[in-house]
C-alpha positions in Angstrom: 81.4 0.7 37.7 80.3 1.1 41.3 79.8 4.1 43.5 83.0 3.1 45.5 85.0 3.9 42.3 84.4 7.6 42.9 86.2 7.4 46.3 83.1 8.7 48.0 82.8 8.3 51.8 82.0 4.6 52.3 79.3 5.4 54.9 77.6 7.6 52.4 77.6 4.9 49.7 76.4 2.3 52.3 73.4 4.5 53.1 72.1 4.5 49.5 68.7 2.7 49.0 68.9 -1.0 48.1 67.4 -0.2 44.7 70.4 2.0 43.8 72.9 -0.6 42.8 75.2 1.1 40.3 75.6 4.7 39.0 73.4 5.9 36.2 75.0 7.5 33.2 74.5 11.1 34.5 75.9 10.0 37.8 79.0 8.5 36.1 79.6 11.6 34.1 78.7 14.3 36.7 80.0 13.1 40.0 83.8 13.2 39.1 83.3 16.7 37.6 81.6 18.0 40.8 84.3 16.4 43.0 86.9 18.1 40.9 85.3 21.5 41.7 84.0 22.3 38.2 80.9 24.2 37.4 78.6 21.8 35.7 75.5 21.8 33.4 74.1 18.3 33.3 71.5 17.3 30.8 69.7 14.0 31.3 66.2 12.5 30.9 63.8 12.7 33.8 64.1 9.8 36.2 67.8 9.3 35.5 69.1 9.9 39.0 70.1 13.6 38.9 69.6 14.1 42.6 72.4 11.7 43.6 74.5 13.0 40.7 74.9 16.4 42.5 73.9 15.3 46.0 76.5 12.6 46.7 79.6 14.6 45.8 78.3 17.7 47.7 77.6 15.7 50.8 81.0 14.0 50.6 82.8 17.3 50.3 80.9 18.9 53.1 81.8 16.0 55.4 85.4 15.9 54.3 85.9 19.7 54.8 84.0 19.8 58.0 82.2 23.0 57.0 80.5 24.9 59.8 77.9 27.2 58.1 75.4 26.7 55.3 77.5 25.0 52.6 75.0 24.2 49.8 71.7 25.5 48.5 69.6 23.4 46.1 66.8 25.4 44.4 63.9 23.5 42.8 60.7 24.7 41.1 58.0 23.0 43.2 57.2 22.0 46.8 56.8 18.4 45.9 60.2 18.2 44.2 61.8 20.1 47.1 60.4 17.5 49.5 61.5 14.6 47.3 65.1 15.9 47.0 65.3 16.8 50.7 64.0 13.3 51.7 66.4 11.6 49.3 69.5 13.5 50.5 68.5 13.3 54.2 68.3 9.5 54.0 72.0 9.3 53.1 73.3 12.5 54.9 72.3 11.4 58.4 75.1 8.8 58.5 77.8 11.4 58.1 76.1 14.0 60.3 75.3 16.5 57.5 72.0 18.2 58.1 69.6 18.8 55.2 66.7 21.3 55.7 63.6 21.8 53.6 62.4 25.3 52.9 59.4 26.0 50.7 56.0 27.6 50.6 52.9 26.0 52.0 54.4 25.9 55.5 54.3 28.5 58.2 57.5 30.6 57.7 57.8 31.0 61.5 58.3 27.2 61.9 61.0 27.4 59.2 62.7 30.2 61.0 62.7 28.2 64.2 64.3 25.2 62.5 66.9 27.3 60.8 67.9 28.8 64.2 70.0 25.6 64.4 72.5 25.6 61.6 71.7 23.6 58.4 74.5 22.3 56.1 72.3 22.0 53.1 69.0 23.8 52.3 66.6 22.5 49.6 64.2 25.3 48.7 61.8 26.8 46.3 62.9 30.3 45.1 60.2 32.6 46.6 60.4 31.2 50.2 64.2 31.2 50.2 64.4 34.8 49.0 61.9 35.8 51.8 64.1 34.1 54.4 67.3 35.7 53.0 65.6 39.2 52.9 64.7 38.8 56.6 68.2 37.8 57.5 67.3 34.3 58.6 69.4 32.6 55.9 73.0 33.9 55.1 75.3 32.8 52.4 78.6 33.7 54.0 80.0 30.2 53.9 78.2 29.0 50.8 80.2 26.6 48.6 77.6 25.1 46.3 74.6 26.3 44.4 72.4 23.8 42.5 69.6 24.7 40.2 67.6 21.5 39.8 65.1 21.3 36.9 66.6 24.5 35.8 64.5 24.8 32.6 61.3 24.5 34.7 62.5 27.2 37.1 62.7 29.5 34.1 59.4 28.4 32.6 57.6 29.1 35.9 58.9 32.7 36.0 61.5 32.3 38.8 64.4 34.0 37.0 64.1 37.3 38.9 64.1 35.5 42.3 67.1 33.4 41.2 69.1 36.4 40.1 68.3 38.2 43.3 69.5 35.2 45.3 72.7 34.8 43.3 73.5 38.5 43.7 73.8 37.9 47.4 76.0 34.8 47.1 79.8 34.7 47.3 81.9 32.9 44.6 80.9 29.3 44.7 80.6 26.1 42.6 77.4 26.2 40.5 75.6 23.1 39.1 72.6 23.2 36.7 70.7 20.0 36.1 67.9 19.8 33.5 66.2 17.5 31.1 65.7 20.0 28.3 67.8 22.9 27.1 65.7 25.9 25.9 67.4 29.1 24.7 66.7 30.9 27.9 68.7 28.4 29.9 71.6 28.8 27.5 71.6 32.5 28.3 71.4 31.9 32.0 74.4 29.4 32.0 76.5 32.0 30.3 75.7 34.5 33.0 76.2 32.4 36.1 78.7 29.6 35.2 82.5 30.1 35.0 84.4 29.9 31.8 85.8 26.6 32.9 82.4 25.0 33.3 81.8 21.5 31.8 78.7 20.3 30.0 77.6 16.7 30.7 75.0 15.0 28.5 73.8 11.7 29.6 71.2 11.6 26.7 70.6 13.5 23.5 69.0 16.8 24.5 65.2 16.8 24.7 64.9 13.1 24.0 62.3 10.7 25.5 63.0 7.4 27.2 62.8 4.6 24.6 60.7 2.4 26.9 57.7 4.8 26.8 55.1 3.9 24.2 53.5 7.1 23.0 50.0 7.3 21.5 48.3 10.5 20.3 44.6 10.3 19.8 42.8 12.9 17.7 39.4 13.4 19.4 36.7 15.9 20.0 37.3 18.2 22.9 34.0 17.2 24.5 34.7 13.5 24.2 38.0 13.4 26.2 36.6 12.7 29.6 34.4 9.9 28.4 37.3 8.4 26.5 39.6 8.5 29.5 37.0 6.8 31.7 36.5 4.1 29.1 40.2 3.4 28.6 40.9 3.2 32.4 38.0 0.7 32.9 38.7 -1.3 29.8 42.4 -1.7 30.5 41.9 -2.1 34.3 44.8 0.3 35.0 45.6 0.3 38.7 47.4 3.7 38.6 47.2 6.6 36.1 48.2 10.2 36.2 46.1 12.5 34.1 47.6 15.8 33.3 45.5 18.9 32.6 46.5 22.6 32.1 44.1 24.3 34.5 43.2 23.9 38.2 39.4 24.1 37.5 39.8 21.4 34.8 41.5 19.1 37.3 38.6 19.4 39.7 36.0 19.0 37.0 37.6 15.9 35.5 38.1 14.4 38.9 34.4 14.8 39.6 33.6 12.9 36.4 35.9 10.1 37.2 34.4 9.7 40.7 30.9 9.7 39.2 32.1 6.9 36.9 33.2 5.0 40.1 36.9 5.5 39.4 38.8 6.2 42.6 40.3 9.6 41.8 41.7 12.8 43.4 42.9 16.1 42.0 46.2 17.8 42.8 47.0 21.5 42.1 48.4 24.6 43.7 45.1 25.7 45.1 45.2 22.9 47.6 46.9 23.3 51.0 50.4 21.8 51.1 49.4 19.3 53.8 46.6 18.1 51.6 48.8 17.9 48.5 51.3 15.8 50.4 48.6 13.5 51.7 47.1 12.9 48.3 50.4 12.2 46.8 51.3 9.7 49.5 47.9 8.0 49.1 48.6 7.7 45.4 52.1 6.3 45.9 50.6 3.7 48.2 48.3 2.6 45.3 45.2 3.6 47.2 44.1 5.8 44.3 43.5 4.7 40.7 43.7 8.1 39.0 45.5 11.3 40.0 44.3 14.4 38.0 47.1 16.9 38.2 48.3 20.2 36.8 52.0 20.6 36.0 52.8 20.9 39.7 53.6 17.1 39.3 55.2 17.2 35.9 58.8 17.5 37.3 60.8 15.3 39.5 58.1 13.2 41.2 58.9 9.6 41.3 56.0 7.1 41.4 57.3 3.6 41.6 56.4 1.5 38.5 53.7 4.0 37.2 52.3 2.2 34.1 50.4 5.0 32.4 50.4 8.8 32.0 47.6 10.5 30.1 47.6 14.0 28.7 44.0 15.3 28.9 45.3 18.1 26.7 48.8 19.0 25.5 50.8 21.5 27.5 51.4 24.9 26.2 55.2 24.4 26.3 56.7 21.5 24.4 59.3 20.7 27.0 56.6 20.1 29.6 55.4 17.2 27.5 58.8 15.5 28.0 58.5 15.9 31.7 54.9 14.8 32.0 55.3 11.5 30.2 58.6 11.0 32.1 56.6 10.1 35.1 56.3 6.6 33.6 59.0 4.2 32.4 61.4 5.2 35.2 64.4 3.2 36.5 64.5 1.0 33.4 60.8 0.0 33.4 58.4 0.4 30.5 55.3 2.6 30.4 52.6 4.1 28.2 51.9 7.8 27.5 48.6 8.6 25.9 47.6 12.1 24.7 44.1 13.3 23.6 44.2 16.3 21.3 41.6 18.3 19.5 41.9 20.5 16.4 42.9 23.5 18.6 46.0 21.7 19.9 47.6 20.9 16.5 50.2 23.7 16.9 51.2 22.3 20.3 51.7 18.9 18.8 53.8 20.4 16.0 56.0 22.1 18.6 56.5 18.8 20.5 57.4 17.0 17.3 60.0 19.6 16.5 61.5 19.5 20.1 61.7 15.7 20.3 62.3 15.1 16.6 59.7 12.3 16.7 56.9 11.7 14.2 54.2 11.2 16.8 51.5 10.2 14.3 47.8 10.8 15.1 45.6 7.9 15.8 41.8 7.6 15.9 40.2 6.1 19.0 37.6 3.5 18.0 34.1 4.7 18.7 35.1 8.4 18.9 35.0 9.9 15.4 36.2 13.5 15.0 33.3 15.8 14.2 34.7 19.1 15.4 35.5 21.7 12.7 39.2 22.3 12.0 40.7 25.5 13.4 41.0 28.4 11.0 44.6 29.6 11.4 43.5 33.2 10.7 40.7 33.1 13.3 41.1 34.1 17.0 38.0 32.2 18.0 38.4 28.7 19.5 37.1 25.7 17.5 33.5 24.7 18.1 32.8 21.5 19.9 29.7 20.1 18.2 29.0 17.5 20.9 29.4 20.1 23.7 27.0 22.3 21.8 24.4 19.5 21.5 24.6 18.8 25.2 24.1 22.4 26.0 21.1 22.6 23.7 19.5 19.5 25.3 19.8 21.1 28.7 17.6 24.0 27.7 13.9 23.8 28.2 10.8 25.7 27.3 11.1 27.7 30.5 14.1 29.4 29.0 11.9 31.0 26.4 8.8 31.9 28.6 10.5 33.7 31.4 9.3 37.3 31.8 11.8 39.9 31.0 13.0 41.7 34.0 11.7 45.3 34.4 14.8 46.4 36.4 
């Protein structure tokens, strides 16, 4: 099957990147339904081509109907994903004179207002910034025909449900499309609220599955040994590109410093960095000028790194579905990849949740030279497990001066 079989505008099809040769499964199943005017919920693994699955039929219809106002709004969870989607659609929409505009946080809102003073046909946005522009009367939905919630599960996980409902409340009747890689219960509830009774569900893959070409390894390791183990693995395997996921911004910066100290070219990426800086770091990494990118889950969704060989979880995410998206950064577009996770005793419940979600065994392995010495977590205790090695390091840093300082009289 080719894209021409969908009877899409030939100019639109001709503008697709050279790497996009034939439709993926989600595109084969979703594009006809969108063209037929159906509300759609599409479930597919990350990296499976969801952007063109909704983007191509929407752009085709806007051009065919010669709409004058804002016709489509695509809501995504992160700035990076917003830019990626907007760039991808702009590349093909230019040939049919359909204007795609990017609206997200991290940029001066006044600049966005100025750009939007000239009508946009499609807006790709993060929820908070879009709601601000709607509240100020800059964006109006009078002519809206399409609403897309891309990475819908992540939108809910990140707490955007109130903003989304506030935006939908101001929209006219329209065609609604939800695209997601996982299907949590909360998303089921949302679909019942905002999709029509005649909506169709498209499944390109079994829900919550992981690409078969990803080799997953779970190392059981002391919490205090993780950084050293990552450094050793990167050097031993001579990996040219690695994304290392952490759960906290401070941990991203701290681990990055350790990698740099070990002479591994690294940078950290998280929401505390300015948008321009985040974009620059990501572009440098895509250009293969960085070996390691230490990131929070700002990168776990929708970011395509060409032929990324390895993803490492410094720690498991708190939500099992995030694991699916983290490791989905590798093995994209039919390529193979590795996903390595380091877990301590305290993360066993997270591993159990991931096993349940993915229905995979995910056995524990022991990394040679890194015996587990930490005590197991008492399920009845609220205190975190002790890290023996970390305690030893702390003790070594203490000196006699700690015990001879005069007590303050204040």
